[in-house]
C-alpha angles and dihedrals in degrees: 000000000000093000135117134192125212133177136191095222143358134206139166119273116214127272096002137351139032136284119216127193129202095016120187128185110199139171117247091213112113094231093056114119114211129324122320094219132007128195129180092207134021129176121198121190138153114282100235097190088052090052092051089058090052092251104110113208145149134252120218125192117186137180102232125186095324089316138080131252123192119195133181117197128187137161112267130169096339093313140059128284115210131191118184145172131196126205124193098329110179111241098200093060091057094067089218092158113074098175112113111254093013128109141162132212139182137085129287128211135168151109141237150132133263136184120209123200122215093258106031136060097228133011113158137358149115138216150145129248130192129193126202126198092005114183134169133204119208132179086226098057126075094226142358115311113226117212094173115202125353137193130193140177123199143174131205125209126170092338095312113121112207117197101211094178136004123167137157128201140182099036144095090277131030109216125194125180144173132173146085142290117202101211117223130197087251102053092212090063095054109129121239127214105166135145119203141172131209128206115185120208112244092239090057100046097100091046091054100039097106093046095047091047089063091062122097091247139000117282113272144110090313107093126227119233121227114200139151121063134306088259094048110023121180128201122206 
């Protein structure tokens, strides 16, 4: 799948399994910049419940950006079935926003299932994600933009990620969105087809005036369309 895993050290984990320190998941593609995921500590052990159902698998627990992720993996249909849950993963540490002068913060939690084929990183799956204390920094806003709490539901089919529901509440802006992302081997080239609406809180209107003036039309019932790629998004 064009990925490699490295670790700084390994040791046994009682009673079964292994403990890895300084783990990095990276792309083997020449254009990749830095690791995709980093974890200071990962424990890998047999998934005993999976073995009792005659589907031997492994259980992975990793410290991830000040939070914790638990993953169970097992062979399924010529590929790999994955179930996962995230708890309080720090968004700011992931460097998800590549726009100069922009940043995001908050915590991310959720759960879901994925199925990976032998030759692709993601084929099918579904899940839910929730964000708490979500904030954005933009060079076009006078101060930090509070989005409050967010909730989303998604499905994955043949590499197409469908956002079935995304909504924020309790912040300076209420954001709703639906649409699709066609995942590419290079994540930055993933194609966007998303519609979203923005509803600013009255108390934040002056703070957001410059940012909102850059949009194709004033916020309202008419949605905006986000197209292009993750590396080069376009709003219309």
